[in-house]
Every structure is written in C-alpha cells, then in structure tokens.
C-alpha positions in Angstrom: 33.2 -4.2 0.0 30.9 -1.2 0.8 31.8 2.2 -0.6 30.7 5.5 0.7 29.3 7.1 -2.4 28.6 10.3 -0.5 32.3 11.0 -0.6 32.7 10.6 -4.3 33.6 14.0 -5.9 31.2 15.4 -8.4 31.9 13.8 -11.8 33.4 10.7 -10.3 33.4 7.6 -12.6 33.1 4.1 -11.0 34.0 1.3 -13.4 33.0 -2.3 -13.3 32.4 -5.3 -15.6 28.7 -5.5 -14.5 26.6 -2.9 -12.7 23.4 -4.1 -10.9 20.9 -1.6 -9.7 18.7 -2.7 -6.8 19.4 -4.9 -3.8 16.3 -7.0 -3.6 16.2 -10.8 -4.2 17.0 -10.3 -7.9 19.9 -7.9 -7.5 21.5 -9.5 -4.5 21.3 -13.0 -6.0 22.8 -11.9 -9.3 25.6 -9.8 -7.8 26.5 -12.5 -5.4 26.5 -15.2 -8.1 28.7 -13.1 -10.4 31.2 -12.1 -7.7 31.6 -15.8 -6.7 32.5 -16.4 -10.4 35.3 -13.8 -10.1 33.4 -11.2 -12.1 33.8 -7.6 -10.8 30.4 -6.3 -9.9 29.1 -2.9 -8.7 25.8 -3.1 -6.7 24.0 0.2 -6.5 21.1 0.6 -4.0 19.0 3.8 -3.8 18.1 3.3 -0.1 20.0 2.9 3.1 20.9 0.0 5.4 17.6 0.6 7.2 14.2 2.0 6.6 14.1 5.8 6.3 11.0 7.8 5.7 12.9 10.4 3.6 14.0 7.6 1.3 10.7 5.8 1.3 9.0 9.0 0.2 10.5 8.5 -3.3 8.1 5.5 -3.7 4.9 7.5 -3.5 2.7 7.2 -6.5 -0.9 7.2 -7.7 -3.3 4.2 -8.3 -6.1 4.5 -10.9 -8.7 1.7 -10.9 -9.5 -0.8 -8.2 -8.6 -0.3 -4.5 -4.9 -1.0 -4.0 -2.3 -0.3 -1.4 -0.4 3.0 -1.0 2.6 2.4 -3.4 5.0 3.7 -0.7 3.9 0.9 1.6 3.8 -1.9 -1.0 7.5 -1.8 -1.6 10.7 -0.8 0.3 13.5 1.4 -0.7 16.4 0.0 1.4 19.1 -2.6 1.3 17.4 -5.9 0.7 14.5 -4.2 -1.0 11.0 -5.5 -0.5 12.3 -8.8 0.8 12.2 -7.0 4.1 8.4 -7.3 3.8 8.5 -10.9 2.8 6.6 -13.6 4.7 8.8 -16.4 3.3 6.3 -18.4 1.1 8.1 -20.4 -1.6 6.9 -22.7 -4.3 8.0 -23.0 -7.9 5.9 -22.2 -10.9 4.4 -25.3 -12.5 5.3 -26.4 -16.0 1.9 -25.3 -17.3 2.4 -21.8 -15.9 5.0 -21.2 -18.7 2.7 -22.4 -21.5 0.2 -20.4 -23.5 -3.4 -20.8 -22.3 -5.8 -21.4 -25.1 -8.4 -19.1 -23.7 -6.2 -16.2 -22.6 -4.2 -14.1 -25.0 -0.7 -12.8 -24.2 0.1 -15.8 -22.1 3.1 -18.1 -22.4 6.8 -17.6 -21.7 9.7 -17.8 -24.2 11.3 -20.2 -21.8 10.0 -23.3 -20.1 10.2 -24.8 -16.6 13.0 -27.0 -17.8 15.1 -23.9 -18.3 14.8 -22.9 -14.7 14.9 -26.4 -13.1 18.7 -26.5 -13.0 18.7 -23.5 -10.7 16.1 -24.7 -8.2 18.4 -26.4 -5.8 20.8 -23.4 -5.6 17.8 -21.0 -5.3 16.6 -23.0 -2.3 20.0 -22.6 -0.8 20.0 -18.9 -1.4 16.6 -18.7 0.4 17.5 -21.2 3.1 14.6 -23.7 2.3 14.6 -27.4 1.6 14.2 -28.3 -2.0 11.1 -30.4 -1.4 7.9 -29.6 -3.2 6.0 -32.8 -3.4 2.6 -33.0 -5.0 -0.1 -35.6 -5.2 -3.5 -36.0 -6.9 -6.6 -36.3 -4.8 -9.4 -37.4 -7.1 -9.9 -36.2 -10.7 -8.7 -32.6 -10.5 -7.6 -31.6 -7.0 -3.8 -31.5 -6.4 -2.3 -31.3 -3.0 0.8 -29.0 -3.2 3.6 -28.1 -0.8 5.0 -24.7 0.0 8.2 -24.2 1.9 8.8 -21.3 4.2 12.0 -19.2 4.4 13.1 -17.5 7.5 15.1 -15.0 5.5 13.6 -11.6 6.2 15.7 -9.2 4.3 18.0 -10.9 1.8 20.5 -8.0 2.0 21.0 -8.6 5.7 21.6 -12.3 5.2 24.5 -11.7 2.8 25.8 -8.4 4.2 28.9 -9.8 5.8 29.7 -11.8 2.7 29.4 -8.7 0.6 31.5 -6.7 3.0 34.3 -9.2 2.7 34.2 -9.7 -1.1 36.9 -8.3 -3.3 34.9 -8.7 -6.5 31.8 -7.0 -5.2 31.5 -3.3 -4.4 28.2 -1.9 -2.9 27.1 1.7 -2.9 24.1 2.5 -0.7 22.1 5.7 -0.8 22.8 6.0 -4.5 19.9 6.4 -6.9 20.0 5.7 -10.7 18.6 8.8 -12.4 19.7 8.5 -16.0 21.4 6.6 -18.7 23.4 7.6 -21.8 23.2 5.5 -24.9 25.0 5.3 -28.3 24.9 2.8 -31.1 22.4 0.5 -29.4 24.1 0.2 -26.0 24.3 2.0 -22.7 27.7 3.8 -22.4 27.2 5.2 -18.9 24.7 5.7 -16.1 24.2 8.7 -13.9 23.8 8.1 -10.2 22.9 10.6 -7.5 24.1 10.0 -3.9 22.3 11.1 -0.8 24.7 14.0 -0.4 23.3 15.4 -3.8 26.4 14.9 -5.9 26.1 13.1 -9.2 28.6 10.4 -10.4 28.8 8.0 -13.3 29.0 4.3 -13.7 30.7 2.8 -16.7 30.3 -0.9 -17.2 30.2 -3.5 -19.9 26.7 -4.7 -18.8 24.0 -3.1 -16.7 21.1 -4.8 -15.0 18.0 -3.1 -13.6 16.7 -5.1 -10.6 14.7 -2.3 -8.9 11.3 -4.0 -8.5 8.0 -4.5 -10.4 7.1 -0.8 -10.5 10.5 1.0 -10.6 11.9 -1.1 -13.5 9.0 0.1 -15.7 8.9 3.7 -14.3 12.6 4.3 -14.9 12.7 2.6 -18.3 9.8 4.9 -19.4 11.7 7.9 -18.1 15.0 6.9 -19.7 13.3 6.3 -23.0 11.8 9.8 -22.8 15.2 11.3 -21.9 16.7 9.6 -25.0 14.1 10.7 -27.5 12.4 7.3 -27.3 15.4 5.7 -29.0 16.2 3.2 -26.3 13.2 1.0 -26.9 11.5 1.5 -30.2 8.2 -0.1 -29.1 7.8 2.5 -26.4 4.1 1.7 -25.8 4.9 -1.8 -24.5 6.9 -0.6 -21.4 4.9 -0.9 -18.2 2.1 -2.9 -19.9 0.5 -6.2 -18.7 1.1 -5.4 -15.0 -0.2 -8.1 -12.7 -0.7 -8.9 -9.0 -1.9 -11.9 -7.1 -5.4 -10.9 -5.9 -6.3 -12.4 -2.5 -9.7 -13.7 -1.3 -11.3 -15.2 1.8 -13.3 -18.2 0.6 -14.8 -20.7 3.1 -14.7 -22.6 6.3 -14.3 -26.4 6.2 -14.3 -29.5 8.2 -11.6 -32.0 7.1 -11.3 -35.6 8.4 -7.8 -36.6 9.4 -7.8 -40.1 8.0 -6.0 -39.0 4.8 -3.4 -37.0 6.8 -4.6 -33.9 4.9 -2.8 -31.5 7.2 0.8 -32.2 6.4 2.5 -29.5 8.3 1.5 -27.7 11.5 -2.1 -27.4 10.5 -1.5 -26.0 7.1 -2.1 -27.4 3.7 -2.3 -26.1 0.1 -4.2 -27.3 -3.0 -4.7 -26.4 -6.6 -6.8 -27.6 -9.5 -5.2 -29.5 -12.4 -4.2 -27.8 -15.7 -6.9 -29.9 -17.5 -9.5 -28.4 -15.2 -8.3 -24.9 -15.8 -8.4 -25.3 -19.6 -11.7 -27.1 -19.5 -13.3 -24.3 -17.5 -11.5 -21.4 -19.2 -9.8 -20.1 -16.0 -6.3 -19.5 -14.8 -4.4 -20.9 -11.8 -5.3 -20.5 -8.1 -4.2 -22.0 -4.9 -6.4 -23.1 -2.0 -4.7 -22.3 1.3 -6.0 -24.2 4.3 -5.3 -23.1 7.9 -6.5 -25.2 10.8 -8.8 -23.4 13.3 -8.9 -23.8 17.1 -11.1 -26.5 18.7 -13.8 -24.0 19.7 -14.2 -22.9 16.0 -14.3 -26.5 14.9 -17.0 -27.3 17.4 -19.0 -24.2 16.3 -18.8 -25.2 12.6 -19.9 -28.8 13.4 -23.0 -27.3 15.2 -23.8 -25.2 12.2 -23.6 -28.1 9.9 -25.7 -30.2 12.2 -28.6 -27.7 11.8 -28.9 -28.3 8.1 -27.5 -31.9 7.9 -28.1 -33.7 11.2 -26.5 -37.0 10.2 -23.3 -35.4 9.0 -23.2 -33.2 12.1 -23.4 -36.3 14.3 -20.7 -38.0 12.4 -18.4 -35.0 12.6 -19.1 -34.7 16.3 -18.0 -38.3 16.9 -14.8 -37.7 14.8 -14.1 -34.5 16.8 -14.2 -36.6 20.0 -11.6 -38.9 18.5 -9.5 -35.9 17.4 -10.1 -37.1 13.8 -11.7 -33.9 12.4 -10.4 -30.4 12.0 -12.0 -27.1 11.3 -10.2 -24.8 8.9 -10.3 -21.4 7.2 -9.7 -21.4 3.4 -8.2 -18.5 1.5 -6.5 -18.0 -1.8 -4.2 -15.9 -3.9 -4.8 -16.4 -7.5 -3.5 -15.7 -11.0 -4.5 -12.5 -12.7 -4.8 -12.4 -16.5 -2.2 -10.2 -18.3 -4.2 -7.3 -19.7 -2.7 -4.5 -21.9 -4.6 -1.8 -20.0 -3.1 -2.7 -16.6 0.1 -0.8 -16.6 2.7 1.4 -14.9 2.7 4.9 -16.5 4.5 8.2 -15.7 2.4 10.5 -13.6 2.2 14.3 -13.6 3.8 14.7 -10.2 7.6 14.4 -9.9 9.9 13.3 -7.1 12.7 15.3 -5.6 15.0 14.3 -8.5 12.5 15.6 -11.1 11.5 12.1 -12.3 7.7 11.5 -12.8 6.2 9.4 -10.0 4.5 6.1 -11.0 0.9 6.0 -12.0 -0.4 2.5 -11.6 -3.5 1.5 -13.6 -4.9 -1.7 -12.1 -8.3 -3.3 -12.4 -9.5 -6.9 -11.9 -11.7 -8.3 -14.7 -14.5 -10.7 -14.8 -12.1 -13.4 -15.9 -10.1 -13.0 -12.7 -13.3 -13.3 -10.6 -14.3 -16.4 -12.5 -11.0 -18.0 -11.8 -11.4 -18.0 -8.1 -15.2 -18.7 -8.0 -14.9 -21.7 -10.3 -11.9 -23.0 -8.4 -13.4 -22.9 -4.9 -16.7 -24.3 -6.0 -15.1 -27.3 -7.7 -12.8 -27.8 -4.8 -15.7 -27.9 -2.4 -17.6 -30.4 -4.6 -14.6 -32.7 -5.0 -13.7 -32.8 -1.3 -17.3 -33.9 -0.6 -17.2 -36.5 -3.3 -13.9 -37.9 -1.9 -15.5 -37.9 1.6 -12.5 -35.9 2.9 -14.7 -33.3 4.6 -17.2 -30.5 3.8 -16.6 -27.0 2.7 -18.9 -24.2 3.7 -18.6 -21.3 1.1 -18.6 -17.8 2.4 -21.7 -15.7 1.9 -20.2 -13.5 -0.9 -19.8 -16.6 -3.1 -23.3 -17.9 -2.5 -24.8 -14.4 -3.0 -22.7 -13.4 -6.0 -21.4 -10.4 -4.1 -18.0 -8.6 -4.6 -14.9 -10.6 -3.7 -14.2 -10.6 0.0 -10.5 -9.9 0.6 -10.5 -9.1 4.3 -7.6 -6.8 5.0 -5.4 -8.3 2.2 -6.2 -7.0 -1.3 -3.2 -8.6 -2.9 0.2 -9.9 -2.2 2.6 -7.0 -3.0 3.6 -9.2 -5.9 4.4 -6.7 -8.6 4.7 -8.7 -11.8 4.9 -7.7 -15.5 5.6 -4.3 -17.0 8.9 -5.4 -18.6 7.6 -8.7 -19.7 9.8 -11.4 -21.4 8.9 -12.2 -25.0 10.3 -13.7 -28.1 10.3 -10.4 -30.0 10.0 -6.7 -29.3 6.3 -6.5 -30.5 5.1 -8.5 -27.4 7.5 -7.5 -24.6 10.5 -5.6 -23.4 13.2 -8.3 -22.7 14.2 -11.5 -24.5 14.5 -15.0 -23.1 17.9 -14.0 -21.5 16.4 -10.9 -19.9 18.2 -8.5 -22.3 16.2 -5.5 -23.5 15.4 -6.3 -27.2 16.7 -3.1 -28.6 19.9 -2.8 -26.6 23.0 -5.0 -26.4 24.1 -4.5 -22.8 21.0 -3.6 -20.7 19.2 -6.3 -18.8 16.2 -6.5 -16.4 15.8 -8.8 -13.4 13.0 -9.5 -11.1 9.3 -10.3 -11.4 8.7 -7.4 -13.8 9.8 -9.7 -16.5 7.1 -12.3 -15.8 4.7 -12.7 -18.8 2.2 -14.5 -16.4 2.2 -15.1 -12.7 0.6 -18.4 -11.9 -0.3 -18.4 -8.2 3.3 -19.0 -6.9 4.8 -16.3 -4.7 7.4 -14.8 -7.1 10.5 -14.8 -4.9 11.8 -18.3 -5.6 11.3 -17.8 -9.4 13.0 -14.4 -9.2 16.1 -16.1 -7.6 16.1 -18.9 -10.2 16.0 -16.3 -13.1 18.8 -14.3 -11.5 21.0 -17.4 -11.2 20.3 -18.2 -14.9 21.1 -14.6 -15.8 24.4 -14.9 -14.0 25.3 -18.0 -16.1 24.4 -16.1 -19.3 26.4 -13.0 -18.4 29.4 -15.1 -17.5 29.3 -16.7 -20.9 28.9 -13.3 -22.6 31.7 -11.8 -20.6 34.1 -14.6 -21.5 33.2 -14.1 -25.1 34.0 -10.4 -24.9 37.4 -11.3 -23.5 38.4 -13.2 -26.5 
C-alpha cells in the first residue's frame, strides 16, 4: 500500500513493527520478506517514483583524494535506489572472501559464506537469475568463474504492484529521514520530512537504515552528533574503511576454442586461486574477457606475427577454421580496507541543514599490486596451458598509471558501517544491529568488511533475507 505522506498533518505519527529506510535492493528485499511473513512494515524512501533533479541534488558531495565520480551521479535518490543504474552482474562472494587475509589487516567477516548460502536460491529468485555459478580450475592457479546477468533494472519497479497490493507493507515516497531520538540504548522515534515540507514521526519496534554505501554513514555520523555522540560510543569508526571496486583495462588476447573457453555469447570470467593470492600477498580480482570482432582478431594476429612468426601462422590457420578468437580483457578488483578511506561530514549543508558527504578515497600501492600481479600471472598461465596468448597493455609494461578508460570504478559503495565482532572494529554486529543500540540495524553493502571482486547486489540481497529471518525471530520473542 502506498501512502501520500505529503498529506500527513504536521506532527503525524506513523506506527509499525519495523521501519525500513531506503528502497534499493537491501530495503526492498527486507521489506518484502518481512511483509510476506505477516510482519507490518513501513518502507520510507526519500525520492520519488522517478528520477527528479531537485531530489538528486541532495546527493551532491565532495571527493578528496583520487579521481572519482560526481557523488550525485554515482547513486540515485528514487524508488529502487541505485539499482536503477545497475547492469545486472551477479556472482556470490567466495568462501575465502569472508576469511582474514594474512597480509592485510582489518580483513575477515564475523560470518562465513555458509551463513549466507541458505539464502542464495531465494536471492537469485529476487533478482530473476538462475542459481548457477559453476567454477573449474585451469592449471595451477587460474579458475574459470561464471557470472549471471539479471534483467532487473530498478528493483522497486519489479515489485511495485506487489507492494501496492500488500496489506502488511506501507510505502511512503518523497519522505526523507532527518533525525532520530534515542533513550536507554534504543531508538524511540524517527523524524521524517515529506516533500511538502511537513515533519512527521515514525514509531517502530525496529528500524533499519538501507540508504546506500554513503548515506548510511553520513546520516549515522549526523545522528550521532545530534545525540551528543551517545548513539555510537566509538564515533570515530563510523564511515571508515570505505571501499570501491577499481576498474582497469588490461590486455588484448587470442584464445583458441578447443577448450570451449567462451562459455556464453563471447564472454568469460576468470580469477586466481586463494593460494595464489596469499602466496603473492595480494587481494582478489576478476579477469573479464569479451570477444572482439573478426577484424580486430585478424589485426591482433598480424601484430603477433611480427614478433612471433610461427605463432602468428598457427593463429592464422586457426582463424580460418574459426578456432581462434580475439578478446579484450578488463577487470574490477578488490580494494584493501584502509582506515583513512572514509565518509565524513563536509562543511556544506543540504536543504535540510544536514552536512553533505565528504568522501576521502585513495588507491594504494597494494591495490595496484593486486591487479598487476593477477594479470601478469594470468597471461603466463594461459600461455603455459597453450590456451592462447595475452598481450598486456602498454601501461602495464611501462609501469605507468593504471588505465581505466572511462570507468574508474563500479559505483560499488562498500564499507563505512562495517560488520565486526565488537564495537572497536566496526559499527554493526553479525546480525547487522548497531553494537550500541538494541533496535537499529543497517542493511546494504556499507556493512561489508571487505569486498572481494563480486558485484555487491547479490550479497546485499542475501544479507537482507538473512536479516529478515533474524528480525522475525526477535519480533516473535518480543511478543511472548
């Protein structure tokens, strides 16, 4: 059921068992799962049904450090959230992505892959993808992986009719969370401002912030300031260890088709083994291969023939038999969690008087070494396996700055309200509850302690389904 919050009188109080703020993949999945369990839910979204420039203006901010996108373009303030930007890439995090890395501090989750595995099939249904992520080893360290691709563009749109018909779920659009009131270690109410300018309140048993990998941190920082830094005792940890998936253009390649290496419409993906990562003191990275047209393949064979005539002749013969394919190789790779990379409150304020975000983001030498070591080893092992030849881009051979093309990173905003075993290392616990509060939770990729290389949406949905189970148990306990 959709409510028109603009018609709420000033001072109106909307009550619910659970209130979810934000309608991206985390918020929609959680609200839907709870409503289907007969739990009354209020879903509050700051934006409208559609993109509006006046609403999007609230997402402006400042970036300090390396080149990054305009923050008002890297996320969307509308129903469905930034899933309206999404290209649909899905793959689960690997088991080792949850484990501490011996050469990188502040890695490791307080949960394991086995805690999320029970939610994988349902998460695939939510995103309309097959639950099929086969993997195989090619040689010592190369793993061939498999992405799935969702056609869901805008998760809010997919479930809009279901939400409109639901008696357990109420949705308020154009309604921005601007404050919380706390007492005795819990949130007792939240203040919301509608597009008409009137303020109203939410009173719920449990509150969940699912507003994205920048807004979750920004608003928690602001609410803590409003409440004399009493909401979260370890105030300095909020917004810290923020991460992205840096992107890079890496190489061209010629692959032979004998091994059926292009498993779907000219696309393939690879990664190096966990043992390789630990041995070389690097983090995770994917190798994304996209087939090139015949003309580019022919050009690449000619280039190879100039330096290796025998190999060039062999590849030319395979080309004539349609048994060789040219390809472009790119990657998005894991960034190390670093305390200095953070979301902070800036000096400029938005129209509600809330400080705009100030994103501090820099890539380190460890991040660069991850992608360089990965692509060089991949090239060597593909040659050793006689599956093809990889021609590294000039920037790799010349030790120049990383070449990203037009894509700096993936708009994958991770960290800032990271999950941890105790309040000294993070903001939320293994069940996504803020350590210092009994009824405030956080959903979305801001809770990720590390990011692996997997696009975060599938993991976000898994975590939201797990949170729905947890809240259902907690709510049943409170009814006793």
